[in-house]
C-alpha positions as CSV (number, residue, x, y, z in Angstrom):
1,X,-1.3,-19.5,-15.1
2,X,-1.2,-19.4,-18.9
3,X,-2.8,-16.0,-19.3
4,X,-1.2,-12.6,-20.0
5,X,-2.7,-9.4,-18.7
6,X,-1.4,-5.8,-18.9
7,X,-2.6,-2.2,-18.8
8,X,-1.7,0.1,-21.6
9,X,-0.6,2.6,-20.4
10,X,-0.3,1.6,-16.7
11,X,-0.8,5.2,-15.6
12,X,-3.4,7.8,-15.0
13,X,-3.1,11.5,-14.8
14,X,-3.6,13.4,-11.5
15,X,-6.8,14.7,-12.9
16,X,-9.3,14.1,-10.2
17,X,-13.0,14.2,-10.9
18,X,-12.6,13.6,-14.7
19,X,-13.2,10.2,-16.3
20,X,-10.0,8.8,-17.9
21,X,-9.4,5.8,-20.1
22,X,-6.9,2.9,-19.5
23,X,-6.8,-0.1,-21.8
24,X,-6.4,-3.7,-20.6
25,X,-5.1,-6.4,-22.9
26,X,-5.9,-10.1,-22.1
27,X,-4.0,-12.7,-24.2
28,X,-4.9,-16.4,-24.1
29,X,-1.9,-18.7,-23.9
30,X,-3.9,-21.7,-22.8
31,X,-3.8,-24.7,-25.2
32,X,-7.5,-24.4,-25.7
33,X,-10.1,-21.7,-26.3
34,X,-11.3,-20.1,-23.0
35,X,-14.1,-17.9,-21.7
36,X,-14.3,-16.1,-18.4
37,X,-14.4,-12.9,-16.4
38,X,-11.9,-10.4,-15.0
39,X,-12.9,-8.5,-11.9
40,X,-10.8,-5.4,-11.3
41,X,-10.4,-4.6,-7.6
42,X,-9.1,-1.0,-7.4
43,X,-8.8,1.5,-4.5
44,X,-12.2,2.4,-3.0
45,X,-11.9,6.0,-4.1
46,X,-11.8,5.0,-7.7
47,X,-15.0,4.6,-9.8
48,X,-14.2,1.9,-12.4
49,X,-16.4,0.9,-15.4
50,X,-16.8,-1.9,-16.2
51,X,-16.0,-3.5,-12.9
52,X,-16.2,-7.0,-14.5
53,X,-14.9,-7.7,-18.0
54,X,-16.3,-10.7,-19.8
55,X,-14.4,-12.3,-22.6
56,X,-14.2,-15.3,-25.0
57,X,-10.8,-16.0,-26.6
58,X,-9.6,-18.6,-29.1
59,X,-6.3,-20.3,-28.6
60,X,-3.7,-17.5,-28.9
61,X,-6.5,-14.9,-29.1
62,X,-6.2,-11.4,-27.6
63,X,-8.7,-8.9,-26.4
64,X,-8.1,-5.2,-25.8
65,X,-10.8,-3.5,-23.8
66,X,-11.0,-0.1,-22.2
67,X,-11.7,0.8,-18.6
68,X,-13.1,4.1,-17.7
69,X,-11.7,5.4,-14.4
70,X,-12.8,8.4,-12.4
71,X,-10.5,9.3,-9.5
72,X,-12.4,10.9,-6.6
73,X,-11.0,14.3,-5.3
74,X,-9.4,12.5,-2.3
75,X,-7.8,9.7,-4.3
76,X,-4.1,9.2,-3.7
77,X,-1.4,9.9,-6.2
78,X,1.7,7.7,-6.7
79,X,1.9,4.0,-7.4
80,X,-1.4,2.3,-6.6
81,X,-1.8,-1.5,-6.4
82,X,-4.7,-3.2,-8.1
83,X,-5.9,-6.8,-8.2
84,X,-7.6,-8.6,-11.0
85,X,-9.6,-11.7,-10.1
86,X,-10.1,-14.2,-12.9
87,X,-12.6,-17.0,-13.4
88,X,-11.7,-19.1,-16.5
89,X,-13.5,-21.9,-18.3
90,X,-11.3,-24.0,-20.6
91,X,-10.1,-27.5,-20.4
92,X,-11.1,-27.1,-16.8
93,X,-12.2,-24.4,-14.4
94,X,-9.6,-21.9,-13.0
95,X,-9.8,-19.2,-10.4
96,X,-6.8,-17.0,-9.7
97,X,-5.7,-13.4,-9.2
98,X,-3.0,-11.3,-10.8
99,X,-1.6,-8.1,-9.3
100,X,-0.5,-4.9,-11.1
101,X,0.4,-1.3,-10.2
102,X,-1.0,1.8,-11.8
103,X,0.9,5.1,-11.5
104,X,-1.3,8.1,-10.7
105,X,0.5,11.2,-11.7
106,X,4.0,11.8,-13.0
107,X,5.9,9.7,-10.4
108,X,8.0,12.7,-9.6
109,X,6.9,12.9,-6.0
110,X,6.4,10.6,-3.0
111,X,4.9,11.5,0.3
112,X,5.0,9.9,3.7
113,X,3.2,11.2,6.7
114,X,2.5,10.7,10.4
115,X,-0.4,12.1,12.5
116,X,0.0,12.2,16.3
117,X,-1.9,14.0,19.1
118,X,0.2,16.2,21.4
119,X,-1.0,15.0,24.8
120,X,-0.1,18.4,26.5
121,X,-1.7,20.8,24.1
122,X,-4.4,18.6,22.4
123,X,-3.1,19.6,19.0
124,X,-3.0,17.2,16.1
125,X,0.5,17.2,14.7
126,X,0.8,16.2,11.1
127,X,4.3,15.8,9.6
128,X,4.7,15.1,5.9
129,X,8.0,14.1,4.3
130,X,8.0,14.9,0.6
131,X,10.5,13.3,-1.7
132,X,11.3,14.8,-5.1
133,X,12.6,11.9,-7.2
134,X,13.8,14.0,-10.1
135,X,16.4,16.9,-10.5
136,X,13.8,19.2,-11.9
137,X,13.0,22.1,-9.5
138,X,9.4,22.5,-8.6
139,X,7.5,25.0,-6.4
140,X,4.2,24.1,-4.9
141,X,1.6,24.9,-2.3
142,X,1.0,22.1,0.3
143,X,-2.7,22.4,1.1
144,X,-4.2,20.5,4.1
145,X,-7.9,19.9,4.2
146,X,-9.3,18.8,7.6
147,X,-13.0,18.4,8.2
148,X,-14.6,21.5,9.8
149,X,-11.3,23.5,9.5
150,X,-10.1,26.2,7.2
151,X,-7.6,25.1,4.6
152,X,-4.0,25.2,5.8
153,X,-1.2,26.1,3.4
154,X,2.5,26.0,3.3
155,X,4.6,27.0,0.3
156,X,7.7,25.2,-0.9
157,X,9.8,27.0,-3.5
158,X,12.4,25.6,-5.9
159,X,12.5,22.1,-4.4
160,X,14.9,19.9,-6.2
161,X,16.1,16.3,-5.9
162,X,15.9,15.1,-2.3
163,X,13.4,15.4,0.5
164,X,11.9,18.1,2.8
165,X,9.5,18.0,5.7
166,X,6.5,20.2,6.6
167,X,4.6,20.2,9.8
168,X,1.0,21.3,10.5
169,X,-0.5,21.7,14.0
170,X,-4.3,21.7,14.3
171,X,-5.7,22.9,17.7
172,X,-8.6,21.2,19.5
173,X,-8.5,18.3,17.1
174,X,-10.0,15.4,19.1
175,X,-13.0,15.3,16.7
176,X,-10.6,14.4,13.9
177,X,-9.7,11.1,15.5
178,X,-10.5,8.3,13.0
179,X,-10.8,10.7,10.1
180,X,-8.8,11.0,6.8
181,X,-7.2,14.3,6.0
182,X,-6.3,15.3,2.4
183,X,-2.9,16.8,1.7
184,X,-2.7,18.2,-1.8
185,X,0.5,19.4,-3.4
186,X,-0.4,21.9,-6.1
187,X,2.2,23.2,-8.5
188,X,2.7,26.9,-8.6
189,X,2.5,28.2,-12.2
190,X,1.7,24.7,-13.5
191,X,-1.0,22.1,-13.6
192,X,0.5,19.2,-11.7
193,X,-1.3,18.0,-8.5
194,X,-0.3,15.3,-6.0
195,X,-2.7,13.9,-3.5
196,X,-1.9,12.1,-0.2
197,X,-4.3,10.9,2.4
198,X,-3.3,11.1,6.1
199,X,-5.0,8.6,8.4
200,X,-5.6,10.0,11.9
201,X,-5.8,7.6,14.9
202,X,-5.4,8.5,18.5
203,X,-3.4,5.5,19.4
204,X,0.0,4.1,19.3
205,X,1.4,3.7,15.8
206,X,0.6,0.3,14.4
207,X,3.6,-1.5,12.9
208,X,1.3,-4.0,11.2
209,X,-0.7,-1.2,9.5
210,X,2.5,0.5,8.4
211,X,3.9,-2.7,6.8
212,X,0.5,-3.3,5.2
213,X,0.7,0.1,3.5
214,X,4.3,-0.5,2.5
215,X,3.8,-4.1,1.3
216,X,0.0,-4.8,0.9
217,X,-0.9,-8.4,1.8
218,X,-3.1,-8.5,-1.3
219,X,0.0,-8.6,-3.4
220,X,1.3,-11.8,-1.8
221,X,1.3,-15.1,-3.6
222,X,-1.4,-17.5,-2.3
223,X,1.2,-19.9,-1.0
224,X,3.1,-17.3,1.0
225,X,2.7,-16.7,4.7
226,X,2.6,-13.0,5.5
227,X,1.5,-10.7,8.2
228,X,1.8,-11.1,12.0
229,X,2.6,-14.8,12.5
230,X,3.4,-14.8,16.3
231,X,2.3,-12.4,19.0
232,X,-0.4,-10.0,20.0
233,X,-1.6,-7.2,17.7
234,X,-2.1,-4.9,20.8
235,X,1.5,-5.5,22.1
236,X,3.5,-2.3,22.7
237,X,6.6,-2.2,20.4
238,X,9.7,-0.3,21.3
239,X,12.5,-2.3,19.8
240,X,12.6,-4.0,16.4
241,X,15.1,-6.3,14.7
242,X,15.1,-6.8,11.0
243,X,16.6,-9.7,9.0
244,X,16.3,-11.7,5.8
245,X,15.8,-15.0,7.5
246,X,15.2,-15.8,11.1
247,X,18.0,-18.0,12.5
248,X,18.9,-19.1,16.0
249,X,21.5,-16.3,16.0
250,X,18.9,-13.7,15.1
251,X,16.6,-14.9,17.9
252,X,19.5,-14.6,20.4
253,X,20.3,-11.1,19.1
254,X,16.7,-10.0,19.5
255,X,16.6,-11.4,23.1
256,X,19.9,-9.7,23.9
257,X,18.7,-6.4,22.4
258,X,15.5,-6.6,24.4
259,X,13.5,-6.3,21.1
260,X,9.8,-6.7,21.0
261,X,9.4,-7.6,17.3
262,X,11.3,-9.2,14.4
263,X,10.5,-8.1,10.9
264,X,11.7,-10.7,8.4
265,X,11.5,-11.3,4.7
266,X,11.3,-15.1,5.0
267,X,8.4,-16.1,7.3
268,X,8.6,-18.2,10.4
269,X,6.8,-20.5,10.3
270,X,6.5,-20.9,6.5
271,X,4.5,-24.2,6.4
272,X,1.8,-25.3,8.8
273,X,3.1,-27.0,11.9
274,X,1.6,-30.0,13.7
275,X,3.6,-29.4,16.9
276,X,6.0,-26.9,18.4
277,X,8.7,-28.6,20.5
278,X,12.4,-28.2,21.3
279,X,13.1,-31.3,19.2
280,X,13.9,-29.3,16.1
281,X,15.4,-25.9,15.1
282,X,12.1,-24.2,14.1
283,X,10.4,-25.3,17.3
284,X,13.3,-24.1,19.5
285,X,13.2,-20.7,17.8
286,X,9.5,-20.3,18.2
287,X,9.5,-21.4,21.8
288,X,12.3,-18.9,22.6
289,X,10.4,-16.1,20.8
290,X,7.2,-16.9,22.7
291,X,8.9,-17.2,26.0
292,X,10.6,-13.8,25.6
293,X,7.4,-12.2,24.3
294,X,8.9,-11.3,20.9
295,X,6.5,-11.1,18.0
């Protein structure tokens, strides 16, 4: 689409509960004047004003408009995806979306987490892996806020480039099933804060949900085919094969390895199919995968 859109700057401070400003620039590169709206779809823990930006632009015209953003206390830090839905009137009507990322905080830290229930003790075990992406040493308190519990704290001192893991164990935690727990890294002797939300589910870990967090489907192009394409979302997964493109050799390898799932960059199928038979390569691969219960 002949429209340029960008945030300036594409970042927000880890300053939760205070309204911040981020500017958006829309530039018309259509051959005619246009008018329209831009609807910013942000994480649900952001308050954004205005939600819908209305504009009229001459050919080659440019509009710079501010958004006011308030991050709730439990908003995540790090790189956050946003989507802007456009409706444009020009030489004809257009509807399309563009995708951008906004950095919340300095970008120095990344956090990954798991939350599992210990079947023997009933404890909720939360393991957080913290990555320092810079060589600068940092000391911080890692504060865990679970509903109905006292704050839990672990202290990490002089943490440099690399990663470290911390583990919390919460007793009698069945009531936390389905909740979201806030992990906050608060710099000692400084002002930097990093938030990370931990989702708690008393079930087997969902590969689809993990991949959705890693590569949100909302960032996919409209023509792409993403997500679970073959199989049962409730299927138990123990073995996974990864590849760039599914080929007959990859299918055979997955069968030989007794894998339950193939995660691939290029989808199979990519285009809609009218039939699945052994008369072509794609059909043969799909039949083999289905027959061997490989998603």
